[in-house]
N, C-alpha and C positions, 0 to 999 in steps of 0.2 A: 655850868648849869645844864642839866639833861633836857628838860622840857619846859621852856618858858611859858608855854600856853597854860600849863597846869597852875603856874603861879597866879595867873589871871583868872583861873577857874573855868577855862574853856576846854571843852572836849573836842577830840579830833573830828567827830561827825559834823560839828559846826564849822571848824576851821577849814575843812576841805571844800565846803560849799561857797566860801567867800573868797573874792579876789584880795590881793594884798592891800589895796587902798581901803576897801570897806572894812577889812579886819583891823587895819591900823587905826581907823577912826573909832572903832569899838574899844580897842585897847587904850587909846588916848583918853577916852572918857573914864574908863576904869582907873587908869594910872593917876589921873588928876584927882579923882575922888579919894583914892587911897593916900596920896601925898598930902592932901588937905588934912586928913585925919591923923596920919602917922609921921608927918615931917618932924624932925628933931626940934625945930623951933616952936612947934605947937604942942608936942607931946614929949615929955622928958623921960618916959619909961624906957627900960632896956628893951622890952619887946618891940616898942615902936621903932627903935633904931634898926633892929634886925629886920622887921617887916619892910621898912623904908628901903633898906639896902637891897633886900631880895627883889623888890619891885623895880628898883633902879637898874639892877643887873638884867632883869628880864626885859625891861623897856629898851635898854641899850642894844640888846640883841635883836629885838623885834622891830626896831625903828629903821632898819636898813633892809633893802630887798634881799641881799645875800643872807643876812641873819634870819629873815623871815623864811626863805627857802630852806635853809639849814634846819630851822626849828620844825618846819612841816615834815621833813624827812625823819627827824628824831622822834616826833610825835607819832609817826607811822610805825615806829619800832624798828626801822631799818638802820638807824644811825646815819651819819653823814657819809655818803659815797658820791664823789664828784661825778661818777658815770651816770647817776640817776638825774642829775640836775640838767635840764635842757638849756642849750645855749639860747640867749635872748632872741637871736635872729631866727631860731627854729621853732619858736612857740606858735601854736596855732590859735 
């Protein structure tokens, strides 16, 4: 998955302003709402399965700090380059 933020409909201008925890809270609300609507147990359409799977993959990526950092750099158009990710002890 190239940019999981786009799955959730978030633009990078919003993503860069929020810290990981605030962003994760927003994503959790969106994820739960989509899962209520498109979960295979509630919606038997083929599109529902595809949408549910797409959101599950995006949420699995964004639900970890490493995944969130990786997605931020991908959304900036840089791709993942470990040299850009600051070590947790060096964050200001």
